[in-house]
N, C-alpha and C positions, 0 to 999 in steps of 0.2 A: 193656560196649561202650557208647560214647557215641554218641548220635544227634545229628546236626546238622540243623537245619531246612534245608529246601531253599529256596534263593533262586530263585524262579521267573524273575525277570528275567535271572538269570545262567545257571541250569541248564537251563531248558526249551529255549533255542536250541541248546545243545550236544546235548541229547537229541534234538531234532528233526533235527539234522544226522546224528547217529548212526543214528536210525531210518530216515532217508532213504537213508543209505549201505547199511544192511542191506536195505532194499527194493530198491535198485538191484542189489545183490549177488545177491539171490535171483531178481529178475526176469531177470537175465542168465544165470541157470542156473549160476553159478559155485559154488554150494553143492553139496556132495555130497548127493545125495538118496537116501533109503533108504525103501523101501516098508515099511509096517507089516506085520509077519509076520501070518499068520492068527491072529486073536484066539481065545483060549481062554476061553469062557464070559464074554462081556461082560455086565456087570450094573450095575444102579443100587444105590448105597448112599446112601439118602436122595435128595438132588438131584444127586449126583455119579455120573457114568458112569465105571466102572472097566473098563479093557480090558487084559487080561493077554495077553502073547505069550510065546513061549519064553524070550526074553531079559529082558524088562522089563515093568513095569506102568505104563500111562499113565492119568492121572486127568484128567478133563475136567469142568468145572462151568459154571455159568451165566456166570461172569465170562469164561471162555474163549470161550463161545458168542458173547457180545456182541462181544468183541474181534475174533474171527474174522470175524463179519459186517461189522463196521465196516471192517476191512482189505479185505475182499472188495469192498465198495461203493466205497471210496476208490480202489482199483486199477482200477476200471471203465473209466477212460479211459487206462489203460496205466501210470500212475505215481501216486505219492502226493505231492501238493504239500505245501509247508511249512504252509499254512493248514489243510489236511486233517489233517495230523499233529497240529498243535496242537489242533484240534477233537476228534480222537480221544482225545488225552491228557486234555483237559478233561472230555469226556463220560464216559469210563471212570472217571476219578477222582471225578467228582461222583456218578455213579450208584452206585458201589460204595464210596464213602468211602475211596479209596486215595490215598496220597501219589504225587507225580509219578513217582518212581522205580519204585514198584510198578506203576503204569499202564504205564510204558514197558516193564517186564519182561513184562507180560501181552501187550502188543501185539507185542513181539518174538517171543514164543512163538507167537502166532497167525500171524505172517508166516512163521516157520520151518515150522510145521505145514502151512500152505497150500502151501508149496513142496514139502514132503516127502510129503504124504499125498494121493494122488489120490482117495481115498474120503472126503474130509473132509465132503462134502455129506451122506453117509449118517450120519456121526457127528453132524453138526449137527442133522439131522432127529431122531435119537434123543434128543439133549439137549433138543430143543424140547418133548418130551412133558411136561416138568416146568414149563413156562411157563403162566401164566394169561393171560387176554385183556389184562389191564392190563399185564403184563410185555411182551407182544407189542406193545402200543401204545407203551410207553416205548422199546422197541428200534427200532421203526419211526421214531419221532421222532428218535432218535439217528442212525439211518442217513440220514435226510433232512438233518440238520444237517451231517453229514460230507460228503454229496454236494454240498451247497450252499456249503461252506466256502471253496472256491477261486474262487467267483464265476462259474465256467463252468457253463453249463446243457447239458452234453453228454448226448446220448441214451444213450451207453454206460453212464454211471453210473446213470441212471434205470432202464435195463434191468437192470443188476446189482442195483439196489435191489429191483425187482420179482421177480427170480430169488431173491434172499435172502429176501424176504417169503414166497415160495412154499416155500422150503426149510424154514422153520420154521412154515409153515402159518398165516400171518397172514391172517385173513378179510378180504375186501375192505372191509367196513364199518369194521373196526379200522384198516386202512391209511388209509382216508378220514378217520377221526377224527384220526390222526396228522398228516395233511396240514393239517387244520383247526387243530390245535394249533400246528403250525409257523408257519402264516401268522398266527395270532393273536399269537404271540410276536414275529415279525419285523415286524409292522405297527405295534407300539406303541413 
């Protein structure tokens, strides 16, 4: 199989449009939602959470955790703007060294799971147990960048950011450090 390099100036706008369409689609409730069946023996295998149900096995890792938290914060004001979408693609790709298509796939999975799984907060809380303080600081900084990407300073997104920080148990001093990092980056 031949891999072709991604032309960001050409492909990212199409991916942004597709991601926004998927977001609108799930936000309008047009996607068939299915609750996750009762899990059978959820367990960690290294840093990966494995949840088996009667029908399938779901695997969640730190990449999914970050993507889900970024989507959660971006949707804080009701929709995900093009600039928030681009920021999420950039941050996920940069942090995990993923190509644009892989970042898009990860974000799409997070959007679908947020729509399908009402217990996602509990899942994210479980996944957060493998995060270090530095990981939490990096995630907080990414959430801040996404919340600020559209230039709106809505209270809804900041509230979602604080809720997300609580879900993964980011200590107040770590969140404060992330704010300091964000302002240091944006003021230069």
